[in-house]
N, C-alpha and C positions, 0 to 999 in steps of 0.2 A: 502222457499222451502227446504224440507228435502233432505238428501243425496240420498235416494232411488229414489225420484222424479227427482232429477238432473240427475241421471244415465239414467233413462228412457227417459228424455227429450234429453239428448245427443245422445242416440241411434237413436231417431226419427230424430234429426237434421242431424246426419251422413248419415242416409238412404236418406233423402231429398237431401242432397248435392251429394250423389252418383248418384241419379237419375238426378240431374241437370247437373252434369259433363257428364253423359252418353248422356243426351239430346243435350248438346253442341257439343259432338263429333259425335253422330249418332242419329238424332231424330227418325228415324224409329225403331231403336232398343228399345227405351224407351217404345213404345207401346207394344212391345213383352214382355218387362220386367214387365210392369204393369199387363198385362194379365196373365203372369206366376205367379206373386205374388198373385193376387186374386185367381187364380186356386189353389195355395198351401194353402191359408187361408181356402178356401172352402173345400179342401180335408182333412185338418188337424183339423178343428174345432170340429167335432163330436168325433174323437178319443181322442183328448186332453181333451175335456169336460168329456168324459166317464172315462178317466184315473184319472182325478181329483176326480170324484165321487167314483170310485173304491178305490182309495187311502184313501179317507175319511172314507169309510165303513170299510176297513181293519184296519185303525187306531182305530176306535171306538170299533171294536171287540177285538183288542189287549189290549187296556187300561183296567186296572183293572184285567187283567188275571194273572195267575201264572208266566207267562213269564216276566211280568213287574217287579216282585220281583227279578228276576235274573238280569235284566238290571239296576235296580235302587239301591239307597242307598249305602251301603258299599260293595256291591258285585263287587269288582274291577276286578280282573283277570277273574273270571267266567263271569262277565258282558261283558268283552272285547271279549271273545270267543263266547258268545251268540250273541252279537251285530254284530260281523263279520259274523257269520253264517247267521243271519237274513238278513243282508245287501246283502249277496251273493245270497240269494234266492229271493230277490225282483226283480220285473221287471226293466229293465234298463231305462224305461221311467221316467224322473224326475217328470213329472206331476202326476204320481201315487206314486212314491217312496218318494219324498221329503215331501209331506203332511203327509205320514205315519211316516217318521223319525222325523219330527217336532212334530207330536202328541205324539210319544213315548217319545221324549225328554221333552216335556211339561208335560207329564204324570208321570214323575219321574225317567226316565232313567238318569244315571249319564253321565257326559260329555265324559268319556272314552268309554262307550258303544255306545254313539251317534257317536263319531268319528270312531269307529270300523264299525258301520253300513254304514257310508258314504264311508269308504275305501273298505268295502266288496262289496258295490253296484258298485263301479267303477272298482275294480280290478278283482273280480271273475266273476260276472254276469252270472249266470246260464243260462239265456236266450241265451247267445252266444254259449253254448255248442254244440248244434246240428249243427249250421253253422260251428263251428270249426272242428267238427268231419268230416263233409261232405267235407270241403275244405282242411283242414290241415292234417287230419287223426287222428285216436284215440290216437296214441302215443304222438304226439305233443300237442294235445288238453288236454290230461291227465296231461302232464307236466305243461302246462299253468295253469290249474286249481290248481294243487298241489302247484306250486310256488306262484301263486297269493294268495291262501289261507294262505300259510306260511308267505308271506309278510304282509298280513293284521294282522295276529296274532303277528308277530314280531313288527310291528309299534304300534299296540295296547298295547303290553307288554312294549315297550319303553315308550309310553305315560303314562302307569301305573306307571313305576318307576320314571319318571321325571315329574309327575303330579304337584307337588308343584313348581318346578323350572319353568315350562312352564306356570303356572297359568291357565291351560286349564279349570279347574273346575270352576273358577270364571268368565272367559271371555265368554265361549261358550254359556251359557244360555242367557246372555245379548245380544250377537250378534244375536242369533236365535230369541229372542223376538223382537228385533228391526226390524229384517227382515220380521217378520210376522205381524207387526202392520199395521192396515188398514190406508190408507192415505186419 
Protein backbone atom coordinates (compact mmCIF):
# COMPACT_ATOMS: atom_id res chain seq x y z
CA UNK A 1 0.00 0.00 0.00
CA UNK A 2 1.38 3.40 -1.00
CA UNK A 3 1.66 6.40 1.29
CA UNK A 4 -1.29 8.23 -0.22
CA UNK A 5 -3.53 5.18 0.20
CA UNK A 6 -2.35 4.80 3.81
CA UNK A 7 -3.29 8.41 4.51
CA UNK A 8 -6.76 7.92 3.01
CA UNK A 9 -7.23 4.71 4.99
CA UNK A 10 -6.16 6.39 8.23
CA UNK A 11 -8.68 9.20 7.65
CA UNK A 12 -11.47 6.65 7.14
CA UNK A 13 -10.41 4.72 10.26
CA UNK A 14 -10.30 7.95 12.30
CA UNK A 15 -13.81 8.86 11.13
CA UNK A 16 -15.13 5.37 11.98
CA UNK A 17 -13.51 5.57 15.43
CA UNK A 18 -15.01 9.00 15.98
CA UNK A 19 -18.47 7.67 15.11
CA UNK A 20 -17.89 4.64 17.35
CA UNK A 21 -16.91 6.79 20.34
CA UNK A 22 -19.90 9.04 19.69
CA UNK A 23 -22.16 5.98 19.55
CA UNK A 24 -20.78 4.72 22.87
CA UNK A 25 -21.37 8.10 24.53
CA UNK A 26 -24.70 9.01 22.94
CA UNK A 27 -26.27 6.53 20.47
CA UNK A 28 -29.07 8.90 19.42
CA UNK A 29 -26.55 11.53 18.38
CA UNK A 30 -24.88 9.11 15.94
CA UNK A 31 -28.07 8.91 13.88
CA UNK A 32 -28.09 12.69 13.61
CA UNK A 33 -24.38 12.73 12.73
CA UNK A 34 -24.80 10.13 9.98
CA UNK A 35 -27.82 11.97 8.57
CA UNK A 36 -25.90 15.26 8.61
CA UNK A 37 -22.89 13.62 6.93
CA UNK A 38 -24.99 12.20 4.10
CA UNK A 39 -26.74 15.56 3.74
CA UNK A 40 -23.36 17.31 3.36
CA UNK A 41 -22.15 14.75 0.80
CA UNK A 42 -25.36 15.18 -1.17
CA UNK A 43 -25.13 18.98 -0.97
CA UNK A 44 -21.43 19.18 -1.94
CA UNK A 45 -21.18 16.44 -4.57
CA UNK A 46 -22.39 18.50 -7.55
CA UNK A 47 -20.43 21.70 -6.71
CA UNK A 48 -17.21 19.75 -6.12
CA UNK A 49 -17.67 17.78 -9.34
CA UNK A 50 -18.38 21.01 -11.24
CA UNK A 51 -15.29 22.65 -9.71
CA UNK A 52 -13.10 19.73 -10.77
CA UNK A 53 -14.38 19.98 -14.36
CA UNK A 54 -14.05 23.79 -14.41
CA UNK A 55 -10.46 23.53 -13.14
CA UNK A 56 -9.62 20.99 -15.82
CA UNK A 57 -11.09 23.17 -18.57
CA UNK A 58 -9.17 26.21 -17.33
CA UNK A 59 -5.98 24.16 -17.12
CA UNK A 60 -6.33 22.99 -20.71
CA UNK A 61 -7.05 26.51 -21.94
CA UNK A 62 -3.98 27.86 -20.15
CA UNK A 63 -1.51 25.20 -21.27
CA UNK A 64 0.38 26.15 -24.38
CA UNK A 65 -0.58 29.79 -24.00
CA UNK A 66 1.73 32.76 -23.94
CA UNK A 67 1.25 32.90 -20.18
CA UNK A 68 2.94 29.50 -19.83
CA UNK A 69 6.12 30.95 -21.33
CA UNK A 70 6.18 33.46 -18.48
CA UNK A 71 5.68 30.72 -15.85
CA UNK A 72 8.13 28.21 -17.23
CA UNK A 73 11.75 27.69 -18.04
CA UNK A 74 14.20 30.38 -17.07
CA UNK A 75 11.66 33.07 -16.25
CA UNK A 76 12.41 33.10 -12.56
CA UNK A 77 11.43 36.40 -10.95
CA UNK A 78 8.91 37.28 -13.66
CA UNK A 79 7.43 33.78 -13.23
CA UNK A 80 7.09 34.33 -9.47
CA UNK A 81 5.18 37.57 -10.01
CA UNK A 82 2.97 35.99 -12.71
CA UNK A 83 2.39 32.84 -10.64
CA UNK A 84 1.48 34.82 -7.54
CA UNK A 85 -0.88 36.97 -9.57
CA UNK A 86 -2.53 33.95 -11.21
CA UNK A 87 -2.84 32.18 -7.86
CA UNK A 88 -4.49 35.20 -6.28
CA UNK A 89 -7.08 35.29 -9.06
CA UNK A 90 -8.03 31.62 -8.79
CA UNK A 91 -11.14 30.58 -6.89
CA UNK A 92 -10.37 29.51 -3.32
CA UNK A 93 -11.94 26.09 -3.93
CA UNK A 94 -9.09 23.56 -4.05
CA UNK A 95 -11.10 21.25 -6.31
CA UNK A 96 -11.00 23.89 -9.03
CA UNK A 97 -7.64 25.51 -8.29
CA UNK A 98 -5.39 22.55 -7.52
CA UNK A 99 -6.03 20.72 -10.81
CA UNK A 100 -5.25 23.95 -12.63
CA UNK A 101 -2.06 24.53 -10.64
CA UNK A 102 -1.03 20.90 -11.11
CA UNK A 103 -1.67 21.11 -14.84
CA UNK A 104 0.28 24.34 -15.15
CA UNK A 105 3.14 22.74 -13.21
CA UNK A 106 3.05 19.65 -15.44
CA UNK A 107 2.81 21.91 -18.49
CA UNK A 108 6.19 23.48 -17.87
CA UNK A 109 5.83 26.05 -15.11
CA UNK A 110 8.94 26.11 -12.97
CA UNK A 111 8.70 25.22 -9.30
CA UNK A 112 9.03 28.84 -8.17
CA UNK A 113 6.02 29.88 -10.26
CA UNK A 114 4.09 26.89 -8.89
CA UNK A 115 4.91 27.82 -5.30
CA UNK A 116 3.91 31.43 -5.96
CA UNK A 117 0.56 30.23 -7.36
CA UNK A 118 -0.07 28.12 -4.26
CA UNK A 119 0.87 30.99 -1.95
CA UNK A 120 -1.20 33.49 -3.92
CA UNK A 121 -4.19 31.15 -3.80
CA UNK A 122 -4.13 30.87 -0.02
CA UNK A 123 -2.93 34.38 0.89
CA UNK A 124 -4.64 36.84 -1.40
CA UNK A 125 -7.80 34.98 -2.57
CA UNK A 126 -9.66 37.53 -4.64
CA UNK A 127 -12.87 35.62 -3.91
CA UNK A 128 -12.72 36.88 -0.32
CA UNK A 129 -12.52 40.52 -1.32
CA UNK A 130 -16.25 41.22 -1.39
CA UNK A 131 -16.86 39.54 1.96
CA UNK A 132 -13.89 41.42 3.41
CA UNK A 133 -15.16 44.77 2.16
CA UNK A 134 -18.66 44.08 3.46
CA UNK A 135 -17.55 42.85 6.89
CA UNK A 136 -14.22 44.54 7.61
CA UNK A 137 -14.53 47.66 5.48
CA UNK A 138 -12.59 48.74 2.39
CA UNK A 139 -9.58 50.13 4.26
CA UNK A 140 -8.82 46.96 6.20
CA UNK A 141 -9.57 44.73 3.22
CA UNK A 142 -7.35 46.86 1.00
CA UNK A 143 -4.50 46.52 3.48
CA UNK A 144 -5.09 42.75 3.70
CA UNK A 145 -4.85 42.43 -0.06
CA UNK A 146 -1.77 44.66 -0.26
CA UNK A 147 0.10 42.85 2.52
CA UNK A 148 -0.96 39.41 1.29
CA UNK A 149 0.21 40.17 -2.23
CA UNK A 150 3.47 41.64 -0.95
CA UNK A 151 3.99 38.57 1.25
CA UNK A 152 3.50 36.26 -1.74
CA UNK A 153 5.99 38.27 -3.78
CA UNK A 154 8.47 38.36 -0.90
CA UNK A 155 8.30 34.62 -0.30
CA UNK A 156 8.49 33.96 -4.03
CA UNK A 157 11.52 36.22 -4.33
CA UNK A 158 13.19 34.52 -1.35
CA UNK A 159 12.53 31.14 -2.97
CA UNK A 160 14.04 32.53 -6.15
CA UNK A 161 17.25 33.53 -4.40
CA UNK A 162 17.50 30.40 -2.30
CA UNK A 163 16.36 28.03 -5.04
CA UNK A 164 19.52 25.97 -5.14
CA UNK A 165 19.94 25.78 -1.38
CA UNK A 166 16.36 24.66 -0.82
CA UNK A 167 16.39 22.29 -3.83
CA UNK A 168 12.83 23.37 -4.59
CA UNK A 169 13.41 22.96 -8.29
CA UNK A 170 14.28 19.27 -7.99
CA UNK A 171 11.80 18.20 -5.30
CA UNK A 172 8.49 19.88 -6.17
CA UNK A 173 7.86 18.25 -9.58
CA UNK A 174 8.50 14.81 -8.05
CA UNK A 175 6.18 15.49 -5.11
CA UNK A 176 3.44 16.80 -7.41
CA UNK A 177 3.79 13.87 -9.82
CA UNK A 178 3.60 11.35 -6.97
CA UNK A 179 0.54 13.11 -5.58
CA UNK A 180 -1.29 12.92 -8.89
CA UNK A 181 -0.47 9.31 -9.77
CA UNK A 182 -3.58 7.16 -10.14
CA UNK A 183 -3.78 4.44 -7.52
